[in-house]
All heavy atoms as a GROMACS GRO file, in nm:
protein
  589
    1ALA      N    1   1.967 -10.163 -11.686
    1ALA     CA    2   1.968 -10.039 -11.763
    1ALA      C    3   2.085 -10.040 -11.860
    1ALA      O    4   2.196 -10.078 -11.824
    1ALA     CB    5   1.978  -9.919 -11.670
    2ALA      N    6   2.059  -9.999 -11.981
    2ALA     CA    7   2.164  -9.994 -12.083
    2ALA      C    8   2.256  -9.876 -12.057
    2ALA      O    9   2.215  -9.773 -12.007
    2ALA     CB   10   2.101  -9.982 -12.221
    3THR      N   11   2.381  -9.894 -12.089
    3THR     CA   12   2.478  -9.786 -12.078
    3THR      C   13   2.519  -9.743 -12.217
    3THR      O   14   2.499  -9.816 -12.314
    3THR     CB   15   2.603  -9.830 -12.000
    3THR    OG1   16   2.669  -9.932 -12.074
    3THR    CG2   17   2.567  -9.881 -11.861
    4LEU      N   18   2.576  -9.624 -12.226
    4LEU     CA   19   2.622  -9.577 -12.356
    4LEU      C   20   2.729  -9.669 -12.412
    4LEU      O   21   2.736  -9.690 -12.532
    4LEU     CB   22   2.676  -9.434 -12.346
    4LEU     CG   23   2.572  -9.326 -12.321
    4LEU    CD1   24   2.640  -9.189 -12.314
    4LEU    CD2   25   2.465  -9.326 -12.428
    5ALA      N   26   2.813  -9.726 -12.326
    5ALA     CA   27   2.918  -9.816 -12.372
    5ALA      C   28   2.859  -9.941 -12.438
    5ALA      O   29   2.920  -9.999 -12.527
    5ALA     CB   30   3.009  -9.856 -12.256
    6ALA      N   31   2.741  -9.982 -12.395
    6ALA     CA   32   2.680 -10.103 -12.450
    6ALA      C   33   2.602 -10.077 -12.578
    6ALA      O   34   2.566 -10.171 -12.648
    6ALA     CB   35   2.586 -10.165 -12.346
    7MET      N   36   2.577  -9.951 -12.608
    7MET     CA   37   2.500  -9.919 -12.729
    7MET      C   38   2.587  -9.938 -12.852
    7MET      O   39   2.702  -9.899 -12.855
    7MET     CB   40   2.449  -9.775 -12.723
    7MET     CG   41   2.344  -9.755 -12.616
    7MET     SD   42   2.281  -9.587 -12.612
    7MET     CE   43   2.188  -9.581 -12.764
    8GLY      N   44   2.531  -9.999 -12.952
    8GLY     CA   45   2.603 -10.019 -13.076
    8GLY      C   46   2.545  -9.931 -13.185
    8GLY      O   47   2.435  -9.878 -13.172
    9GLY      N   48   2.619  -9.912 -13.291
    9GLY     CA   49   2.569  -9.836 -13.404
    9GLY      C   50   2.586  -9.686 -13.388
    9GLY      O   51   2.652  -9.638 -13.298
   10ARG      N   52   2.523  -9.616 -13.480
   10ARG     CA   53   2.532  -9.470 -13.483
   10ARG      C   54   2.420  -9.411 -13.399
   10ARG      O   55   2.306  -9.450 -13.410
   10ARG     CB   56   2.516  -9.421 -13.626
   10ARG     CG   57   2.619  -9.472 -13.721
   10ARG     CD   58   2.587  -9.434 -13.863
   10ARG     NE   59   2.540  -9.296 -13.871
   10ARG     CZ   60   2.527  -9.227 -13.982
   10ARG    NH1   61   2.553  -9.283 -14.095
   10ARG    NH2   62   2.484  -9.104 -13.981
   11PHE      N   63   2.456  -9.313 -13.314
   11PHE     CA   64   2.353  -9.245 -13.238
   11PHE      C   65   2.402  -9.109 -13.190
   11PHE      O   66   2.521  -9.085 -13.177
   11PHE     CB   67   2.306  -9.328 -13.118
   11PHE     CG   68   2.412  -9.346 -13.011
   11PHE    CD1   69   2.426  -9.254 -12.908
   11PHE    CD2   70   2.496  -9.456 -13.013
   11PHE    CE1   71   2.523  -9.272 -12.811
   11PHE    CE2   72   2.593  -9.475 -12.917
   11PHE     CZ   73   2.606  -9.381 -12.814
   12ALA      N   74   2.308  -9.022 -13.168
   12ALA     CA   75   2.328  -8.895 -13.099
   12ALA      C   76   2.204  -8.878 -13.014
   12ALA      O   77   2.093  -8.903 -13.060
   12ALA     CB   78   2.344  -8.780 -13.198
   13LEU      N   79   2.221  -8.839 -12.888
   13LEU     CA   80   2.106  -8.830 -12.802
   13LEU      C   81   2.119  -8.719 -12.700
   13LEU      O   82   2.228  -8.666 -12.678
   13LEU     CB   83   2.080  -8.964 -12.732
   13LEU     CG   84   2.193  -9.021 -12.646
   13LEU    CD1   85   2.182  -8.972 -12.503
   13LEU    CD2   86   2.187  -9.171 -12.650
   14ALA      N   87   2.007  -8.684 -12.641
   14ALA     CA   88   2.003  -8.584 -12.534
   14ALA      C   89   1.926  -8.644 -12.418
   14ALA      O   90   1.829  -8.717 -12.437
   14ALA     CB   91   1.934  -8.458 -12.583
   15HIS      N   92   1.971  -8.616 -12.296
   15HIS     CA   93   1.903  -8.662 -12.176
   15HIS      C   94   1.886  -8.542 -12.083
   15HIS      O   95   1.984  -8.481 -12.042
   15HIS     CB   96   1.984  -8.772 -12.106
   15HIS     CG   97   1.924  -8.813 -11.976
   15HIS    ND1   98   1.967  -8.764 -11.856
   15HIS    CD2   99   1.820  -8.895 -11.948
   15HIS    CE1  100   1.895  -8.816 -11.759
   15HIS    NE2  101   1.804  -8.896 -11.813
   16HIS      N  102   1.762  -8.509 -12.051
   16HIS     CA  103   1.733  -8.399 -11.961
   16HIS      C  104   1.687  -8.455 -11.828
   16HIS      O  105   1.597  -8.538 -11.822
   16HIS     CB  106   1.624  -8.308 -12.019
   16HIS     CG  107   1.588  -8.196 -11.928
   16HIS    ND1  108   1.468  -8.191 -11.862
   16HIS    CD2  109   1.657  -8.087 -11.891
   16HIS    CE1  110   1.464  -8.082 -11.788
   16HIS    NE2  111   1.578  -8.018 -11.803
   17ASP      N  112   1.749  -8.410 -11.719
   17ASP     CA  113   1.709  -8.449 -11.585
   17ASP      C  114   1.648  -8.327 -11.517
   17ASP      O  115   1.719  -8.234 -11.479
   17ASP     CB  116   1.830  -8.499 -11.506
   17ASP     CG  117   1.795  -8.554 -11.369
   17ASP    OD1  118   1.695  -8.507 -11.309
   17ASP    OD2  119   1.867  -8.642 -11.321
   18ALA      N  120   1.516  -8.326 -11.506
   18ALA     CA  121   1.446  -8.211 -11.449
   18ALA      C  122   1.481  -8.192 -11.302
   18ALA      O  123   1.484  -8.079 -11.252
   18ALA     CB  124   1.295  -8.227 -11.467
   19GLY      N  125   1.507  -8.301 -11.232
   19GLY     CA  126   1.540  -8.292 -11.090
   19GLY      C  127   1.668  -8.216 -11.063
   19GLY      O  128   1.675  -8.135 -10.971
   20THR      N  129   1.770  -8.242 -11.144
   20THR     CA  130   1.899  -8.174 -11.125
   20THR      C  131   1.918  -8.058 -11.222
   20THR      O  132   2.020  -7.990 -11.216
   20THR     CB  133   2.016  -8.273 -11.143
   20THR    OG1  134   2.011  -8.326 -11.276
   20THR    CG2  135   2.009  -8.385 -11.042
   21ARG      N  136   1.821  -8.041 -11.312
   21ARG     CA  137   1.828  -7.935 -11.413
   21ARG      C  138   1.955  -7.945 -11.496
   21ARG      O  139   2.026  -7.848 -11.518
   21ARG     CB  140   1.815  -7.797 -11.349
   21ARG     CG  141   1.683  -7.778 -11.279
   21ARG     CD  142   1.670  -7.639 -11.229
   21ARG     NE  143   1.687  -7.550 -11.343
   21ARG     CZ  144   1.653  -7.423 -11.344
   21ARG    NH1  145   1.599  -7.371 -11.239
   21ARG    NH2  146   1.673  -7.349 -11.450
   22THR      N  147   1.985  -8.067 -11.541
   22THR     CA  148   2.102  -8.089 -11.626
   22THR      C  149   2.058  -8.147 -11.759
   22THR      O  150   1.956  -8.213 -11.769
   22THR     CB  151   2.202  -8.188 -11.560
   22THR    OG1  152   2.136  -8.311 -11.533
   22THR    CG2  153   2.260  -8.132 -11.432
   23LEU      N  154   2.138  -8.118 -11.859
   23LEU     CA  155   2.117  -8.172 -11.993
   23LEU      C  156   2.247  -8.235 -12.038
   23LEU      O  157   2.352  -8.170 -12.033
   23LEU     CB  158   2.076  -8.061 -12.090
   23LEU     CG  159   2.061  -8.102 -12.236
   23LEU    CD1  160   1.940  -8.195 -12.253
   23LEU    CD2  161   2.047  -7.981 -12.326
   24ARG      N  162   2.240  -8.358 -12.082
   24ARG     CA  163   2.359  -8.426 -12.131
   24ARG      C  164   2.337  -8.460 -12.278
   24ARG      O  165   2.235  -8.515 -12.315
   24ARG     CB  166   2.383  -8.555 -12.052
   24ARG     CG  167   2.424  -8.529 -11.910
   24ARG     CD  168   2.463  -8.658 -11.842
   24ARG     NE  169   2.513  -8.630 -11.710
   24ARG     CZ  170   2.447  -8.658 -11.599
   24ARG    NH1  171   2.329  -8.715 -11.605
   24ARG    NH2  172   2.500  -8.629 -11.482
   25LEU      N  173   2.436  -8.424 -12.360
   25LEU     CA  174   2.434  -8.457 -12.502
   25LEU      C  175   2.543  -8.561 -12.525
   25LEU      O  176   2.652  -8.549 -12.470
   25LEU     CB  177   2.462  -8.333 -12.586
   25LEU     CG  178   2.368  -8.214 -12.566
   25LEU    CD1  179   2.414  -8.096 -12.648
   25LEU    CD2  180   2.226  -8.252 -12.601
   26ALA      N  181   2.514  -8.660 -12.605
   26ALA     CA  182   2.612  -8.766 -12.629
   26ALA      C  183   2.601  -8.814 -12.773
   26ALA      O  184   2.496  -8.803 -12.836
   26ALA     CB  185   2.588  -8.884 -12.535
   27THR      N  186   2.710  -8.867 -12.821
   27THR     CA  187   2.714  -8.927 -12.954
   27THR      C  188   2.796  -9.055 -12.945
   27THR      O  189   2.866  -9.077 -12.846
   27THR     CB  190   2.772  -8.829 -13.057
   27THR    OG1  191   2.760  -8.886 -13.187
   27THR    CG2  192   2.915  -8.793 -13.030
   28ASP      N  193   2.785  -9.139 -13.046
   28ASP     CA  194   2.860  -9.264 -13.043
   28ASP      C  195   3.010  -9.235 -13.038
   28ASP      O  196   3.055  -9.125 -13.068
   28ASP     CB  197   2.824  -9.351 -13.164
   28ASP     CG  198   2.859  -9.286 -13.295
   28ASP    OD1  199   2.775  -9.212 -13.347
   28ASP    OD2  200   2.970  -9.310 -13.345
   29LEU      N  201   3.086  -9.335 -12.999
   29LEU     CA  202   3.230  -9.320 -12.978
   29LEU      C  203   3.303  -9.263 -13.098
   29LEU      O  204   3.396  -9.185 -13.085
   29LEU     CB  205   3.290  -9.455 -12.939
   29LEU     CG  206   3.441  -9.459 -12.914
   29LEU    CD1  207   3.476  -9.369 -12.796
   29LEU    CD2  208   3.488  -9.600 -12.890
   30PHE      N  209   3.260  -9.299 -13.218
   30PHE     CA  210   3.330  -9.256 -13.338
   30PHE      C  211   3.274  -9.126 -13.395
   30PHE      O  212   3.324  -9.076 -13.496
   30PHE     CB  213   3.326  -9.366 -13.444
   30PHE     CG  214   3.393  -9.491 -13.397
   30PHE    CD1  215   3.318  -9.602 -13.362
   30PHE    CD2  216   3.531  -9.496 -13.382
   30PHE    CE1  217   3.380  -9.716 -13.316
   30PHE    CE2  218   3.593  -9.610 -13.336
   30PHE     CZ  219   3.517  -9.722 -13.303
   31GLY      N  220   3.171  -9.072 -13.333
   31GLY     CA  221   3.113  -8.948 -13.382
   31GLY      C  222   3.051  -8.964 -13.519
   31GLY      O  223   3.054  -8.872 -13.600
   32SER      N  224   2.993  -9.081 -13.546
   32SER     CA  225   2.932  -9.107 -13.676
   32SER      C  226   2.823  -9.006 -13.708
   32SER      O  227   2.807  -8.966 -13.822
   32SER     CB  228   2.874  -9.248 -13.681
   32SER     OG  229   2.974  -9.343 -13.661
   33LEU      N  230   2.747  -8.970 -13.608
   33LEU     CA  231   2.649  -8.862 -13.623
   33LEU      C  232   2.705  -8.741 -13.551
   33LEU      O  233   2.733  -8.746 -13.432
   33LEU     CB  234   2.515  -8.900 -13.559
   33LEU     CG  235   2.429  -8.998 -13.636
   33LEU    CD1  236   2.302  -9.030 -13.557
   33LEU    CD2  237   2.391  -8.942 -13.771
   34PRO      N  238   2.724  -8.632 -13.622
   34PRO     CA  239   2.775  -8.512 -13.556
   34PRO      C  240   2.669  -8.457 -13.461
   34PRO      O  241   2.550  -8.479 -13.478
   34PRO     CB  242   2.801  -8.416 -13.672
   34PRO     CG  243   2.706  -8.460 -13.777
   34PRO     CD  244   2.693  -8.608 -13.763
   35LEU      N  245   2.714  -8.387 -13.358
   35LEU     CA  246   2.622  -8.325 -13.264
   35LEU      C  247   2.670  -8.183 -13.239
   35LEU      O  248   2.779  -8.163 -13.187
   35LEU     CB  249   2.617  -8.405 -13.134
   35LEU     CG  250   2.517  -8.360 -13.030
   35LEU    CD1  251   2.375  -8.362 -13.086
   35LEU    CD2  252   2.524  -8.448 -12.907
   36ALA      N  253   2.592  -8.087 -13.283
   36ALA     CA  254   2.628  -7.946 -13.268
   36ALA      C  255   2.531  -7.880 -13.172
   36ALA      O  256   2.417  -7.922 -13.156
   36ALA     CB  257   2.621  -7.877 -13.404
   37TRP      N  258   2.577  -7.774 -13.106
   37TRP     CA  259   2.489  -7.697 -13.018
   37TRP      C  260   2.527  -7.551 -13.024
   37TRP      O  261   2.638  -7.514 -13.062
   37TRP     CB  262   2.496  -7.750 -12.875
   37TRP     CG  263   2.632  -7.738 -12.812
   37TRP    CD1  264   2.736  -7.826 -12.824
   37TRP    CD2  265   2.679  -7.631 -12.731
   37TRP    NE1  266   2.843  -7.781 -12.754
   37TRP    CE2  267   2.811  -7.660 -12.695
   37TRP    CE3  268   2.622  -7.514 -12.685
   37TRP    CZ2  269   2.887  -7.577 -12.615
   37TRP    CZ3  270   2.698  -7.430 -12.605
   37TRP    CH2  271   2.829  -7.462 -12.570
   38THR      N  272   2.432  -7.467 -12.986
   38THR     CA  273   2.456  -7.323 -12.980
   38THR      C  274   2.367  -7.263 -12.872
   38THR      O  275   2.264  -7.320 -12.836
   38THR     CB  276   2.429  -7.255 -13.116
   38THR    OG1  277   2.474  -7.119 -13.109
   38THR    CG2  278   2.284  -7.259 -13.154
   39GLU      N  279   2.408  -7.151 -12.818
   39GLU     CA  280   2.331  -7.078 -12.718
   39GLU      C  281   2.290  -6.944 -12.776
   39GLU      O  282   2.366  -6.882 -12.850
   39GLU     CB  283   2.414  -7.052 -12.592
   39GLU     CG  284   2.448  -7.175 -12.513
   39GLU     CD  285   2.535  -7.140 -12.395
   39GLU    OE1  286   2.657  -7.126 -12.415
   39GLU    OE2  287   2.481  -7.124 -12.285
   40SER      N  288   2.173  -6.898 -12.737
   40SER     CA  289   2.128  -6.765 -12.774
   40SER      C  290   2.045  -6.710 -12.660
   40SER      O  291   2.022  -6.779 -12.559
   40SER     CB  292   2.044  -6.769 -12.903
   40SER     OG  293   1.919  -6.829 -12.877
   41ALA      N  294   1.996  -6.589 -12.674
   41ALA     CA  295   1.911  -6.530 -12.572
   41ALA      C  296   1.784  -6.613 -12.553
   41ALA      O  297   1.723  -6.611 -12.446
   41ALA     CB  298   1.877  -6.387 -12.608
   42ASP      N  299   1.743  -6.684 -12.658
   42ASP     CA  300   1.622  -6.766 -12.652
   42ASP      C  301   1.644  -6.901 -12.585
   42ASP      O  302   1.548  -6.971 -12.554
   42ASP     CB  303   1.566  -6.790 -12.792
   42ASP     CG  304   1.519  -6.661 -12.857
   42ASP    OD1  305   1.469  -6.573 -12.783
   42ASP    OD2  306   1.532  -6.648 -12.979
   43GLY      N  307   1.768  -6.940 -12.566
   43GLY     CA  308   1.796  -7.068 -12.502
   43GLY      C  309   1.902  -7.147 -12.575
   43GLY      O  310   1.990  -7.091 -12.639
   44LEU      N  311   1.891  -7.277 -12.566
   44LEU     CA  312   1.988  -7.369 -12.623
   44LEU      C  313   1.925  -7.443 -12.740
   44LEU      O  314   1.809  -7.484 -12.733
   44LEU     CB  315   2.030  -7.471 -12.515
   44LEU     CG  316   2.127  -7.580 -12.554
   44LEU    CD1  317   2.266  -7.521 -12.575
   44LEU    CD2  318   2.131  -7.687 -12.447
   45ALA      N  319   2.001  -7.459 -12.848
   45ALA     CA  320   1.955  -7.538 -12.962
   45ALA      C  321   2.063  -7.641 -12.991
   45ALA      O  322   2.182  -7.611 -12.984
   45ALA     CB  323   1.933  -7.450 -13.084
   46PHE      N  324   2.021  -7.762 -13.023
   46PHE     CA  325   2.118  -7.866 -13.056
   46PHE      C  326   2.057  -7.961 -13.157
   46PHE      O  327   1.935  -7.971 -13.170
   46PHE     CB  328   2.164  -7.942 -12.932
   46PHE     CG  329   2.052  -8.006 -12.854
   46PHE    CD1  330   2.010  -8.135 -12.883
   46PHE    CD2  331   1.989  -7.938 -12.752
   46PHE    CE1  332   1.908  -8.194 -12.812
   46PHE    CE2  333   1.887  -7.996 -12.679
   46PHE     CZ  334   1.846  -8.124 -12.708
   47GLY      N  335   2.144  -8.027 -13.232
   47GLY     CA  336   2.096  -8.122 -13.332
   47GLY      C  337   2.211  -8.180 -13.410
   47GLY      O  338   2.327  -8.143 -13.391
   48THR      N  339   2.177  -8.270 -13.501
   48THR     CA  340   2.280  -8.334 -13.582
   48THR      C  341   2.297  -8.266 -13.717
   48THR      O  342   2.383  -8.305 -13.795
   48THR     CB  343   2.247  -8.483 -13.605
   48THR    OG1  344   2.121  -8.493 -13.669
   48THR    CG2  345   2.246  -8.559 -13.474
   49ASP      N  346   2.219  -8.163 -13.744
   49ASP     CA  347   2.228  -8.088 -13.869
   49ASP      C  348   2.295  -7.953 -13.839
   49ASP      O  349   2.232  -7.863 -13.784
   49ASP     CB  350   2.089  -8.067 -13.927
   49ASP     CG  351   2.089  -7.996 -14.060
   49ASP    OD1  352   2.190  -7.931 -14.095
   49ASP    OD2  353   1.986  -8.003 -14.129
   50PHE      N  354   2.424  -7.941 -13.874
   50PHE     CA  355   2.498  -7.819 -13.842
   50PHE      C  356   2.434  -7.695 -13.904
   50PHE      O  357   2.433  -7.590 -13.843
   50PHE     CB  358   2.644  -7.831 -13.889
   50PHE     CG  359   2.727  -7.917 -13.801
   50PHE    CD1  360   2.777  -8.037 -13.847
   50PHE    CD2  361   2.758  -7.879 -13.671
   50PHE    CE1  362   2.855  -8.118 -13.766
   50PHE    CE2  363   2.836  -7.957 -13.589
   50PHE     CZ  364   2.884  -8.078 -13.637
   51ALA      N  365   2.384  -7.706 -14.025
   51ALA     CA  366   2.323  -7.591 -14.092
   51ALA      C  367   2.202  -7.542 -14.014
   51ALA      O  368   2.183  -7.421 -13.994
   51ALA     CB  369   2.284  -7.627 -14.235
   52TRP      N  370   2.117  -7.633 -13.966
   52TRP     CA  371   2.000  -7.594 -13.888
   52TRP      C  372   2.042  -7.528 -13.757
   52TRP      O  373   1.990  -7.424 -13.719
   52TRP     CB  374   1.912  -7.716 -13.859
   52TRP     CG  375   1.792  -7.679 -13.778
   52TRP    CD1  376   1.674  -7.632 -13.824
   52TRP    CD2  377   1.781  -7.683 -13.635
   52TRP    NE1  378   1.589  -7.606 -13.719
   52TRP    CE2  379   1.653  -7.637 -13.601
   52TRP    CE3  380   1.868  -7.721 -13.532
   52TRP    CZ2  381   1.608  -7.628 -13.470
   52TRP    CZ3  382   1.823  -7.712 -13.402
   52TRP    CH2  383   1.695  -7.666 -13.372
   53VAL      N  384   2.139  -7.587 -13.689
   53VAL     CA  385   2.186  -7.531 -13.562
   53VAL      C  386   2.244  -7.392 -13.585
   53VAL      O  387   2.217  -7.299 -13.508
   53VAL     CB  388   2.289  -7.624 -13.495
   53VAL    CG1  389   2.352  -7.558 -13.374
   53VAL    CG2  390   2.224  -7.756 -13.455
   54ALA      N  391   2.319  -7.373 -13.692
   54ALA     CA  392   2.379  -7.243 -13.722
   54ALA      C  393   2.274  -7.136 -13.747
   54ALA      O  394   2.295  -7.018 -13.717
   54ALA     CB  395   2.472  -7.254 -13.842
   55ARG      N  396   2.157  -7.174 -13.799
   55ARG     CA  397   2.050  -7.077 -13.826
   55ARG      C  398   1.970  -7.040 -13.703
   55ARG      O  399   1.880  -6.957 -13.712
   55ARG     CB  400   1.955  -7.133 -13.932
   55ARG     CG  401   2.015  -7.141 -14.070
   55ARG     CD  402   1.909  -7.170 -14.176
   55ARG     NE  403   1.832  -7.290 -14.149
   55ARG     CZ  404   1.861  -7.412 -14.194
   55ARG    NH1  405   1.968  -7.430 -14.268
   55ARG    NH2  406   1.784  -7.516 -14.166
   56GLN      N  407   2.002  -7.094 -13.588
   56GLN     CA  408   1.921  -7.070 -13.469
   56GLN      C  409   1.961  -6.941 -13.395
   56GLN      O  410   1.911  -6.915 -13.287
   56GLN     CB  411   1.926  -7.190 -13.373
   56GLN     CG  412   1.875  -7.316 -13.437
   56GLN     CD  413   1.744  -7.297 -13.511
   56GLN    OE1  414   1.645  -7.252 -13.455
   56GLN    NE2  415   1.743  -7.330 -13.640
   57GLY      N  416   2.051  -6.864 -13.452
   57GLY     CA  417   2.082  -6.731 -13.397
   57GLY      C  418   2.173  -6.731 -13.277
   57GLY      O  419   2.175  -6.636 -13.200
   58GLY      N  420   2.250  -6.834 -13.259
   58GLY     CA  421   2.340  -6.839 -13.145
   58GLY      C  422   2.468  -6.762 -13.169
   58GLY      O  423   2.487  -6.698 -13.272
   59ARG      N  424   2.554  -6.769 -13.071
   59ARG     CA  425   2.684  -6.702 -13.080
   59ARG      C  426   2.770  -6.770 -13.185
   59ARG      O  427   2.762  -6.891 -13.205
   59ARG     CB  428   2.757  -6.711 -12.946
   59ARG     CG  429   2.683  -6.650 -12.832
   59ARG     CD  430   2.770  -6.646 -12.710
   59ARG     NE  431   2.811  -6.779 -12.669
   59ARG     CZ  432   2.811  -6.821 -12.544
   59ARG    NH1  433   2.768  -6.743 -12.448
   59ARG    NH2  434   2.853  -6.942 -12.514
   60ALA      N  435   2.854  -6.692 -13.248
   60ALA     CA  436   2.950  -6.749 -13.342
   60ALA      C  437   3.053  -6.829 -13.262
   60ALA      O  438   3.095  -6.788 -13.155
   60ALA     CB  439   3.019  -6.638 -13.421
   61ARG      N  440   3.090  -6.942 -13.312
   61ARG     CA  441   3.186  -7.028 -13.244
   61ARG      C  442   3.318  -7.028 -13.320
   61ARG      O  443   3.319  -7.028 -13.442
   61ARG     CB  444   3.134  -7.172 -13.237
   61ARG     CG  445   3.004  -7.186 -13.164
   61ARG     CD  446   3.031  -7.209 -13.019
   61ARG     NE  447   2.904  -7.229 -12.951
   61ARG     CZ  448   2.878  -7.177 -12.835
   61ARG    NH1  449   2.967  -7.104 -12.774
   61ARG    NH2  450   2.762  -7.198 -12.777
   62ALA      N  451   3.425  -7.030 -13.246
   62ALA     CA  452   3.558  -7.040 -13.306
   62ALA      C  453   3.604  -7.185 -13.295
   62ALA      O  454   3.563  -7.258 -13.204
   62ALA     CB  455   3.655  -6.949 -13.234
   63LEU      N  456   3.686  -7.227 -13.387
   63LEU     CA  457   3.743  -7.361 -13.384
   63LEU      C  458   3.836  -7.372 -13.265
   63LEU      O  459   3.920  -7.285 -13.241
   63LEU     CB  460   3.819  -7.388 -13.514
   63LEU     CG  461   3.885  -7.523 -13.526
   63LEU    CD1  462   3.780  -7.634 -13.526
   63LEU    CD2  463   3.967  -7.529 -13.653
   64ASP      N  464   3.823  -7.477 -13.188
   64ASP     CA  465   3.910  -7.504 -13.074
   64ASP      C  466   4.029  -7.585 -13.125
   64ASP      O  467   4.014  -7.702 -13.161
   64ASP     CB  468   3.834  -7.582 -12.968
   64ASP     CG  469   3.918  -7.614 -12.846
   64ASP    OD1  470   4.042  -7.602 -12.851
   64ASP    OD2  471   3.859  -7.654 -12.744
   65PRO      N  472   4.148  -7.523 -13.131
   65PRO     CA  473   4.265  -7.594 -13.188
   65PRO      C  474   4.297  -7.723 -13.113
   65PRO      O  475   4.335  -7.822 -13.175
   65PRO     CB  476   4.379  -7.493 -13.174
   65PRO     CG  477   4.313  -7.360 -13.159
   65PRO     CD  478   4.182  -7.386 -13.092
   66GLN      N  479   4.281  -7.727 -12.980
   66GLN     CA  480   4.311  -7.849 -12.905
   66GLN      C  481   4.211  -7.959 -12.940
   66GLN      O  482   4.248  -8.075 -12.955
   66GLN     CB  483   4.308  -7.823 -12.754
   66GLN     CG  484   4.348  -7.944 -12.672
   66GLN     CD  485   4.491  -7.990 -12.698
   66GLN    OE1  486   4.583  -7.910 -12.695
   66GLN    NE2  487   4.510  -8.119 -12.726
   67ALA      N  488   4.083  -7.925 -12.957
   67ALA     CA  489   3.982  -8.024 -12.994
   67ALA      C  490   4.011  -8.079 -13.133
   67ALA      O  491   3.996  -8.200 -13.156
   67ALA     CB  492   3.843  -7.963 -12.988
   68LEU      N  493   4.054  -7.994 -13.225
   68LEU     CA  494   4.089  -8.040 -13.360
   68LEU      C  495   4.208  -8.136 -13.354
   68LEU      O  496   4.206  -8.242 -13.415
   68LEU     CB  497   4.119  -7.921 -13.451
   68LEU     CG  498   4.164  -7.957 -13.592
   68LEU    CD1  499   4.056  -8.036 -13.665
   68LEU    CD2  500   4.200  -7.832 -13.669
   69TYR      N  501   4.309  -8.100 -13.278
   69TYR     CA  502   4.426  -8.187 -13.262
   69TYR      C  503   4.384  -8.322 -13.204
   69TYR      O  504   4.424  -8.427 -13.254
   69TYR     CB  505   4.531  -8.121 -13.173
   69TYR     CG  506   4.644  -8.214 -13.138
   69TYR    CD1  507   4.751  -8.231 -13.226
   69TYR    CD2  508   4.645  -8.285 -13.019
   69TYR    CE1  509   4.855  -8.317 -13.196
   69TYR    CE2  510   4.748  -8.372 -12.988
   69TYR     CZ  511   4.853  -8.387 -13.077
   69TYR     OH  512   4.955  -8.473 -13.047
   70ASP      N  513   4.305  -8.319 -13.096
   70ASP     CA  514   4.260  -8.443 -13.032
   70ASP      C  515   4.183  -8.530 -13.131
   70ASP      O  516   4.200  -8.652 -13.135
   70ASP     CB  517   4.172  -8.414 -12.910
   70ASP     CG  518   4.250  -8.352 -12.796
   70ASP    OD1  519   4.375  -8.360 -12.797
   70ASP    OD2  520   4.185  -8.298 -12.705
   71TYR      N  521   4.097  -8.468 -13.210
   71TYR     CA  522   4.018  -8.543 -13.308
   71TYR      C  523   4.108  -8.607 -13.414
   71TYR      O  524   4.095  -8.724 -13.447
   71TYR     CB  525   3.915  -8.454 -13.374
   71TYR     CG  526   3.837  -8.525 -13.481
   71TYR    CD1  527   3.739  -8.617 -13.448
   71TYR    CD2  528   3.864  -8.503 -13.615
   71TYR    CE1  529   3.668  -8.685 -13.545
   71TYR    CE2  530   3.794  -8.571 -13.714
   71TYR     CZ  531   3.696  -8.662 -13.679
   71TYR     OH  532   3.628  -8.729 -13.774
   72LEU      N  533   4.202  -8.529 -13.468
   72LEU     CA  534   4.290  -8.581 -13.572
   72LEU      C  535   4.389  -8.684 -13.519
   72LEU      O  536   4.420  -8.782 -13.586
   72LEU     CB  537   4.363  -8.467 -13.641
   72LEU     CG  538   4.275  -8.371 -13.720
   72LEU    CD1  539   4.356  -8.252 -13.771
   72LEU    CD2  540   4.206  -8.442 -13.835
   73PHE      N  541   4.440  -8.663 -13.398
   73PHE     CA  542   4.540  -8.753 -13.343
   73PHE      C  543   4.478  -8.878 -13.280
   73PHE      O  544   4.523  -8.990 -13.302
   73PHE     CB  545   4.624  -8.680 -13.239
   73PHE     CG  546   4.744  -8.759 -13.191
   73PHE    CD1  547   4.858  -8.768 -13.269
   73PHE    CD2  548   4.741  -8.825 -13.070
   73PHE    CE1  549   4.967  -8.841 -13.227
   73PHE    CE2  550   4.849  -8.898 -13.027
   73PHE     CZ  551   4.964  -8.906 -13.105
   74PHE      N  552   4.370  -8.859 -13.202
   74PHE     CA  553   4.310  -8.970 -13.128
   74PHE      C  554   4.181  -9.023 -13.194
   74PHE      O  555   4.124  -9.120 -13.148
   74PHE     CB  556   4.276  -8.928 -12.985
   74PHE     CG  557   4.394  -8.883 -12.905
   74PHE    CD1  558   4.409  -8.751 -12.868
   74PHE    CD2  559   4.491  -8.974 -12.866
   74PHE    CE1  560   4.518  -8.710 -12.793
   74PHE    CE2  561   4.600  -8.934 -12.791
   74PHE     CZ  562   4.613  -8.801 -12.755
   75SER      N  563   4.132  -8.955 -13.297
   75SER     CA  564   4.006  -8.988 -13.363
   75SER      C  565   3.886  -8.975 -13.270
   75SER      O  566   3.783  -9.039 -13.290
   75SER     CB  567   4.008  -9.129 -13.422
   75SER     OG  568   4.107  -9.136 -13.522
   76VAL      N  569   3.900  -8.894 -13.166
   76VAL     CA  570   3.791  -8.867 -13.073
   76VAL      C  571   3.820  -8.736 -13.000
   76VAL      O  572   3.935  -8.698 -12.984
   76VAL     CB  573   3.775  -8.983 -12.971
   76VAL    CG1  574   3.894  -8.994 -12.879
   76VAL    CG2  575   3.646  -8.970 -12.893
   77VAL      N  576   3.717  -8.667 -12.962
   77VAL     CA  577   3.733  -8.545 -12.881
   77VAL      C  578   3.688  -8.580 -12.741
   77VAL      O  579   3.570  -8.605 -12.718
   77VAL     CB  580   3.652  -8.427 -12.938
   77VAL    CG1  581   3.667  -8.305 -12.848
   77VAL    CG2  582   3.694  -8.396 -13.078
   78PRO      N  583   3.781  -8.584 -12.644
   78PRO     CA  584   3.744  -8.620 -12.506
   78PRO      C  585   3.654  -8.515 -12.443
   78PRO      O  586   3.655  -8.402 -12.479
   78PRO     CB  587   3.877  -8.630 -12.433
   78PRO     CG  588   3.983  -8.585 -12.526
   78PRO     CD  589   3.921  -8.559 -12.658
   0.00000   0.00000   0.00000
């Protein structure tokens, strides 16, 4: 089975496990493809197009200062 560490190139993906009722969103190490998500009364919306995700009626999100620092300093958000 392939692991995310072995995947090369640009990617963003979602994995839903019906058995555990979990959803995992992932993107390549460098974040070449952005991955945004939002929650609303209708459920969860996610995608690589921020404008589309923003139009899905979710809650307004504030910038996380620690995430911005981590991105600028480490070039990745843990």
